[in-house]
VEXNUGU-115968 format. One record per residue (C-alpha): residue number from 1; x, y, z. Coordinates in steps of 0.1 Angstrom, whole numbers, plus 5000, padded with zeros to 4 digits. Layout:
<site num="NUM" X="X" Y="Y" Z="Z"/>
...
***
This chain:
<site num="1" X="8319" Y="7805" Z="8515"/>
<site num="2" X="8295" Y="7796" Z="8488"/>
<site num="3" X="8294" Y="7752" Z="8492"/>
<site num="4" X="8261" Y="7742" Z="8493"/>
<site num="5" X="8253" Y="7720" Z="8468"/>
<site num="6" X="8289" Y="7709" Z="8453"/>
<site num="7" X="8302" Y="7677" Z="8457"/>
<site num="8" X="8309" Y="7664" Z="8489"/>
<site num="9" X="8337" Y="7637" Z="8497"/>
<site num="10" X="8329" Y="7598" Z="8501"/>
<site num="11" X="8362" Y="7595" Z="8522"/>
<site num="12" X="8347" Y="7612" Z="8551"/>
<site num="13" X="8349" Y="7585" Z="8583"/>
<site num="14" X="8320" Y="7595" Z="8613"/>
<site num="15" X="8334" Y="7581" Z="8650"/>
<site num="16" X="8320" Y="7601" Z="8674"/>
<site num="17" X="8297" Y="7577" Z="8681"/>
<site num="18" X="8325" Y="7558" Z="8697"/>
<site num="19" X="8329" Y="7531" Z="8677"/>
<site num="20" X="8365" Y="7521" Z="8678"/>
<site num="21" X="8373" Y="7558" Z="8684"/>
<site num="22" X="8378" Y="7563" Z="8721"/>
<site num="23" X="8412" Y="7553" Z="8739"/>
<site num="24" X="8436" Y="7554" Z="8767"/>
<site num="25" X="8470" Y="7565" Z="8770"/>
<site num="26" X="8489" Y="7532" Z="8797"/>
<site num="27" X="8451" Y="7518" Z="8803"/>
<site num="28" X="8445" Y="7550" Z="8819"/>
<site num="29" X="8426" Y="7579" Z="8821"/>
<site num="30" X="8444" Y="7615" Z="8809"/>
<site num="31" X="8432" Y="7649" Z="8824"/>
<site num="32" X="8426" Y="7684" Z="8810"/>
<site num="33" X="8457" Y="7692" Z="8833"/>
<site num="34" X="8480" Y="7665" Z="8817"/>
<site num="35" X="8471" Y="7676" Z="8784"/>
<site num="36" X="8477" Y="7711" Z="8787"/>
<site num="37" X="8507" Y="7701" Z="8806"/>
<site num="38" X="8518" Y="7681" Z="8772"/>
<site num="39" X="8507" Y="7705" Z="8747"/>
<site num="40" X="8534" Y="7734" Z="8765"/>
<site num="41" X="8560" Y="7719" Z="8775"/>
<site num="42" X="8559" Y="7700" Z="8739"/>
<site num="43" X="8561" Y="7733" Z="8727"/>
<site num="44" X="8589" Y="7748" Z="8750"/>
<site num="45" X="8614" Y="7714" Z="8749"/>
<site num="46" X="8603" Y="7706" Z="8712"/>
<site num="47" X="8590" Y="7674" Z="8718"/>
<site num="48" X="8559" Y="7657" Z="8701"/>
<site num="49" X="8529" Y="7661" Z="8733"/>
<site num="50" X="8521" Y="7626" Z="8723"/>
<site num="51" X="8552" Y="7617" Z="8738"/>
<site num="52" X="8546" Y="7639" Z="8762"/>
<site num="53" X="8517" Y="7624" Z="8771"/>
<site num="54" X="8529" Y="7588" Z="8773"/>
<site num="55" X="8551" Y="7594" Z="8799"/>
<site num="56" X="8529" Y="7610" Z="8820"/>
<site num="57" X="8502" Y="7582" Z="8819"/>
<site num="58" X="8526" Y="7558" Z="8818"/>
<site num="59" X="8524" Y="7549" Z="8783"/>
<site num="60" X="8545" Y="7545" Z="8751"/>
<site num="61" X="8556" Y="7564" Z="8722"/>
<site num="62" X="8548" Y="7534" Z="8699"/>
<site num="63" X="8515" Y="7539" Z="8670"/>
<site num="64" X="8485" Y="7526" Z="8681"/>
<site num="65" X="8469" Y="7506" Z="8656"/>
<site num="66" X="8440" Y="7518" Z="8641"/>
<site num="67" X="8411" Y="7498" Z="8634"/>
<site num="68" X="8387" Y="7492" Z="8608"/>
<site num="69" X="8370" Y="7518" Z="8589"/>
<site num="70" X="8341" Y="7533" Z="8605"/>
<site num="71" X="8312" Y="7551" Z="8587"/>
<site num="72" X="8303" Y="7579" Z="8572"/>
<site num="73" X="8284" Y="7609" Z="8588"/>
<site num="74" X="8248" Y="7609" Z="8583"/>
<site num="75" X="8233" Y="7626" Z="8556"/>
<site num="76" X="8212" Y="7655" Z="8575"/>
<site num="77" X="8246" Y="7667" Z="8597"/>
<site num="78" X="8252" Y="7696" Z="8585"/>
<site num="79" X="8288" Y="7704" Z="8600"/>
<site num="80" X="8294" Y="7670" Z="8583"/>
<site num="81" X="8290" Y="7680" Z="8551"/>
<site num="82" X="8305" Y="7712" Z="8551"/>
<site num="83" X="8337" Y="7691" Z="8561"/>
<site num="84" X="8328" Y="7662" Z="8527"/>
<site num="85" X="8321" Y="7695" Z="8505"/>
<site num="86" X="8356" Y="7715" Z="8511"/>
<site num="87" X="8377" Y="7681" Z="8514"/>
<site num="88" X="8361" Y="7670" Z="8479"/>
<site num="89" X="8371" Y="7709" Z="8475"/>
<site num="90" X="8408" Y="7704" Z="8476"/>
<site num="91" X="8400" Y="7670" Z="8463"/>
<site num="92" X="8401" Y="7685" Z="8427"/>
<site num="93" X="8422" Y="7710" Z="8430"/>
<site num="94" X="8450" Y="7690" Z="8441"/>
<site num="95" X="8443" Y="7659" Z="8417"/>
<site num="96" X="8440" Y="7685" Z="8385"/>
<site num="97" X="8477" Y="7702" Z="8394"/>
<site num="98" X="8493" Y="7670" Z="8401"/>
<site num="99" X="8484" Y="7659" Z="8372"/>
<site num="100" X="8498" Y="7689" Z="8351"/>
<site num="101" X="8526" Y="7677" Z="8370"/>
<site num="102" X="8524" Y="7645" Z="8354"/>
<site num="103" X="8523" Y="7627" Z="8392"/>
<site num="104" X="8488" Y="7613" Z="8409"/>
<site num="105" X="8474" Y="7626" Z="8437"/>
<site num="106" X="8460" Y="7604" Z="8464"/>
<site num="107" X="8433" Y="7615" Z="8483"/>
<site num="108" X="8432" Y="7612" Z="8522"/>
<site num="109" X="8411" Y="7602" Z="8545"/>
<site num="110" X="8395" Y="7629" Z="8570"/>
<site num="111" X="8383" Y="7616" Z="8606"/>
<site num="112" X="8355" Y="7626" Z="8626"/>
<site num="113" X="8358" Y="7619" Z="8665"/>
<site num="114" X="8351" Y="7630" Z="8694"/>
<site num="115" X="8374" Y="7638" Z="8722"/>
<site num="116" X="8397" Y="7611" Z="8717"/>
<site num="117" X="8408" Y="7589" Z="8688"/>
<site num="118" X="8431" Y="7559" Z="8677"/>
<site num="119" X="8453" Y="7571" Z="8648"/>
<site num="120" X="8482" Y="7555" Z="8624"/>
<site num="121" X="8505" Y="7572" Z="8650"/>
<site num="122" X="8491" Y="7574" Z="8683"/>
<site num="123" X="8464" Y="7587" Z="8700"/>
<site num="124" X="8448" Y="7618" Z="8692"/>
<site num="125" X="8434" Y="7643" Z="8713"/>
<site num="126" X="8407" Y="7671" Z="8708"/>
<site num="127" X="8429" Y="7698" Z="8725"/>
<site num="128" X="8454" Y="7689" Z="8703"/>
<site num="129" X="8430" Y="7708" Z="8674"/>
<site num="130" X="8430" Y="7696" Z="8636"/>
<site num="131" X="8460" Y="7674" Z="8629"/>
<site num="132" X="8475" Y="7646" Z="8594"/>
<site num="133" X="8491" Y="7617" Z="8603"/>
<site num="134" X="8512" Y="7605" Z="8576"/>
<site num="135" X="8513" Y="7569" Z="8588"/>
<site num="136" X="8482" Y="7565" Z="8580"/>
<site num="137" X="8476" Y="7593" Z="8557"/>
<site num="138" X="8442" Y="7601" Z="8571"/>
<site num="139" X="8430" Y="7635" Z="8590"/>
<site num="140" X="8412" Y="7639" Z="8620"/>
<site num="141" X="8393" Y="7669" Z="8634"/>
<site num="142" X="8371" Y="7669" Z="8667"/>
<site num="143" X="8340" Y="7697" Z="8654"/>
<site num="144" X="8339" Y="7713" Z="8688"/>
<site num="145" X="8372" Y="7725" Z="8672"/>
<site num="146" X="8350" Y="7751" Z="8654"/>
<site num="147" X="8339" Y="7764" Z="8686"/>
<site num="148" X="8371" Y="7770" Z="8701"/>
<site num="149" X="8380" Y="7793" Z="8669"/>
<site num="150" X="8352" Y="7812" Z="8672"/>
<site num="151" X="8343" Y="7816" Z="8710"/>
<site num="152" X="8379" Y="7816" Z="8722"/>
<site num="153" X="8403" Y="7826" Z="8693"/>
<site num="154" X="8382" Y="7848" Z="8679"/>
<site num="155" X="8382" Y="7835" Z="8645"/>
<site num="156" X="8347" Y="7825" Z="8631"/>
<site num="157" X="8333" Y="7822" Z="8598"/>
<site num="158" X="8327" Y="7791" Z="8574"/>
<site num="159" X="8361" Y="7798" Z="8554"/>
<site num="160" X="8385" Y="7802" Z="8586"/>
<site num="161" X="8368" Y="7767" Z="8592"/>
<site num="162" X="8379" Y="7757" Z="8552"/>
<site num="163" X="8410" Y="7771" Z="8567"/>
<site num="164" X="8416" Y="7749" Z="8586"/>
<site num="165" X="8413" Y="7717" Z="8566"/>
<site num="166" X="8429" Y="7727" Z="8538"/>
<site num="167" X="8462" Y="7734" Z="8558"/>
<site num="168" X="8455" Y="7696" Z="8574"/>
<site num="169" X="8450" Y="7685" Z="8533"/>
<site num="170" X="8481" Y="7708" Z="8530"/>
<site num="171" X="8503" Y="7682" Z="8555"/>
<site num="172" X="8484" Y="7653" Z="8531"/>
<site num="173" X="8504" Y="7671" Z="8501"/>
<site num="174" X="8538" Y="7667" Z="8518"/>
<site num="175" X="8539" Y="7634" Z="8522"/>
<site num="176" X="8532" Y="7626" Z="8487"/>
<site num="177" X="8553" Y="7650" Z="8470"/>
<site num="178" X="8586" Y="7629" Z="8499"/>
<site num="179" X="8585" Y="7660" Z="8516"/>
<site num="180" X="8574" Y="7649" Z="8550"/>
<site num="181" X="8599" Y="7620" Z="8546"/>
<site num="182" X="8629" Y="7640" Z="8538"/>
<site num="183" X="8618" Y="7664" Z="8570"/>
<site num="184" X="8615" Y="7640" Z="8597"/>
<site num="185" X="8656" Y="7618" Z="8588"/>
<site num="186" X="8664" Y="7659" Z="8588"/>
<site num="187" X="8645" Y="7654" Z="8624"/>
<site num="188" X="8670" Y="7629" Z="8637"/>
<site num="189" X="8699" Y="7645" Z="8644"/>
<site num="190" X="8687" Y="7677" Z="8649"/>
<site num="191" X="8687" Y="7697" Z="8683"/>
<site num="192" X="8653" Y="7708" Z="8700"/>
<site num="193" X="8659" Y="7745" Z="8682"/>
<site num="194" X="8663" Y="7728" Z="8650"/>
<site num="195" X="8640" Y="7704" Z="8652"/>
<site num="196" X="8613" Y="7735" Z="8662"/>
<site num="197" X="8629" Y="7754" Z="8635"/>
<site num="198" X="8617" Y="7726" Z="8606"/>
<site num="199" X="8590" Y="7720" Z="8621"/>
<site num="200" X="8576" Y="7761" Z="8616"/>
<site num="201" X="8587" Y="7751" Z="8577"/>
<site num="202" X="8563" Y="7728" Z="8576"/>
<site num="203" X="8538" Y="7743" Z="8589"/>
<site num="204" X="8543" Y="7773" Z="8569"/>
<site num="205" X="8543" Y="7757" Z="8535"/>
<site num="206" X="8511" Y="7740" Z="8544"/>
<site num="207" X="8499" Y="7774" Z="8551"/>
<site num="208" X="8508" Y="7780" Z="8520"/>
<site num="209" X="8492" Y="7755" Z="8504"/>
<site num="210" X="8459" Y="7761" Z="8515"/>
<site num="211" X="8463" Y="7795" Z="8501"/>
<site num="212" X="8472" Y="7772" Z="8466"/>
<site num="213" X="8435" Y="7754" Z="8466"/>
<site num="214" X="8416" Y="7786" Z="8474"/>
<site num="215" X="8431" Y="7802" Z="8441"/>
<site num="216" X="8423" Y="7774" Z="8420"/>
<site num="217" X="8390" Y="7767" Z="8438"/>
<site num="218" X="8382" Y="7807" Z="8433"/>
<site num="219" X="8385" Y="7801" Z="8396"/>
<site num="220" X="8373" Y="7771" Z="8391"/>
<site num="221" X="8344" Y="7775" Z="8411"/>
<site num="222" X="8342" Y="7809" Z="8426"/>
<site num="223" X="8336" Y="7795" Z="8459"/>
<site num="224" X="8345" Y="7829" Z="8476"/>
<site num="225" X="8325" Y="7850" Z="8494"/>
<site num="226" X="8329" Y="7890" Z="8505"/>
<site num="227" X="8350" Y="7882" Z="8536"/>
<site num="228" X="8362" Y="7847" Z="8539"/>
<site num="229" X="8399" Y="7859" Z="8535"/>
<site num="230" X="8393" Y="7883" Z="8557"/>
<site num="231" X="8379" Y="7854" Z="8578"/>
<site num="232" X="8411" Y="7831" Z="8570"/>
<site num="233" X="8439" Y="7856" Z="8572"/>
<site num="234" X="8426" Y="7861" Z="8610"/>
<site num="235" X="8424" Y="7831" Z="8617"/>
<site num="236" X="8463" Y="7828" Z="8606"/>
<site num="237" X="8463" Y="7856" Z="8627"/>
<site num="238" X="8452" Y="7843" Z="8660"/>
<site num="239" X="8469" Y="7809" Z="8658"/>
<site num="240" X="8500" Y="7822" Z="8649"/>
<site num="241" X="8528" Y="7806" Z="8682"/>
<site num="242" X="8536" Y="7847" Z="8694"/>
<site num="243" X="8496" Y="7853" Z="8693"/>
<site num="244" X="8485" Y="7820" Z="8718"/>
<site num="245" X="8515" Y="7827" Z="8737"/>
<site num="246" X="8506" Y="7857" Z="8744"/>
<site num="247" X="8469" Y="7848" Z="8751"/>
<site num="248" X="8479" Y="7821" Z="8779"/>
<site num="249" X="8497" Y="7847" Z="8796"/>
<site num="250" X="8534" Y="7834" Z="8783"/>
<site num="251" X="8566" Y="7853" Z="8773"/>
<site num="252" X="8566" Y="7852" Z="8733"/>
<site num="253" X="8598" Y="7824" Z="8734"/>
<site num="254" X="8607" Y="7822" Z="8693"/>
<site num="255" X="8628" Y="7792" Z="8700"/>
<site num="256" X="8598" Y="7775" Z="8711"/>
<site num="257" X="8577" Y="7783" Z="8678"/>
<site num="258" X="8566" Y="7752" Z="8660"/>
<site num="259" X="8538" Y="7771" Z="8639"/>
<site num="260" X="8551" Y="7807" Z="8626"/>
<site num="261" X="8542" Y="7840" Z="8637"/>
<site num="262" X="8506" Y="7856" Z="8632"/>
<site num="263" X="8523" Y="7877" Z="8607"/>
<site num="264" X="8547" Y="7843" Z="8587"/>
<site num="265" X="8513" Y="7823" Z="8588"/>
<site num="266" X="8494" Y="7856" Z="8573"/>
<site num="267" X="8523" Y="7857" Z="8545"/>
<site num="268" X="8522" Y="7823" Z="8534"/>
<site num="269" X="8486" Y="7818" Z="8531"/>
<site num="270" X="8486" Y="7853" Z="8510"/>
<site num="271" X="8515" Y="7832" Z="8487"/>
<site num="272" X="8493" Y="7806" Z="8479"/>
<site num="273" X="8465" Y="7824" Z="8477"/>
<site num="274" X="8480" Y="7850" Z="8448"/>
<site num="275" X="8505" Y="7829" Z="8428"/>
<site num="276" X="8485" Y="7795" Z="8425"/>
<site num="277" X="8514" Y="7778" Z="8421"/>
<site num="278" X="8540" Y="7744" Z="8443"/>
<site num="279" X="8572" Y="7761" Z="8433"/>
<site num="280" X="8556" Y="7794" Z="8452"/>
<site num="281" X="8554" Y="7774" Z="8487"/>
<site num="282" X="8592" Y="7771" Z="8491"/>
<site num="283" X="8596" Y="7773" Z="8526"/>
<site num="284" X="8626" Y="7754" Z="8532"/>
<site num="285" X="8648" Y="7773" Z="8508"/>
<site num="286" X="8644" Y="7811" Z="8517"/>
<site num="287" X="8659" Y="7835" Z="8546"/>
<site num="288" X="8626" Y="7855" Z="8546"/>
<site num="289" X="8600" Y="7837" Z="8564"/>
***
């Protein structure tokens, strides 16, 4: 991926030093085992893993108040520079697309953290992977996830990393378009299985939006190198719900899916990449996911 020398976003906050980033649920520590149980339980039961963590540690499910903005990352931090450059590119693409549609795009913040972090939604854990919090409109990522992506999930490459950021920004785009609020209201009266099915459509749309970003970034700035698309498609394959359940030695349970199968994630990223339009990413009004 051609990214060095391109504009870096100023919307990156660095909480890795621990200034305002640490947290505890219920005043206690959280074991890795508890996190794993919460993640698996959340997938099976259709419950937010953060809610399960709160119950397991005696904490409530109320949002944790975010502290003031953290400083920008050090200028010589190459990995942070990469993240800031990809974020800037998403800002440029979505600002232009919203403007073409007669709307204004509000840039999200991206928070770098290590281990655990306070968010406007609740406490966040690195074990959850990167995530977006609509309550504070911030993307959160522990950069050690990229080591997991490469070494444990078998998805190396800088464009695989960029795909992850673009996917989370895709959730912010959903929030900007009012999709997040509509889905949240639909979940209120949904069964766990129905809520999971809604989550799958949300996640697949974010994959598609990541493809839309790649389409326009390539047209405007020629960012793609040989093998980049294959890196993103491989990452999408490795983090499909069916692939993750198989890798964990568990039976594949479609009713528990929250992000979609590997094939679905690849298909919707490819749709966004090829079509380059928000309209092409309507995962909510199609039977064929």
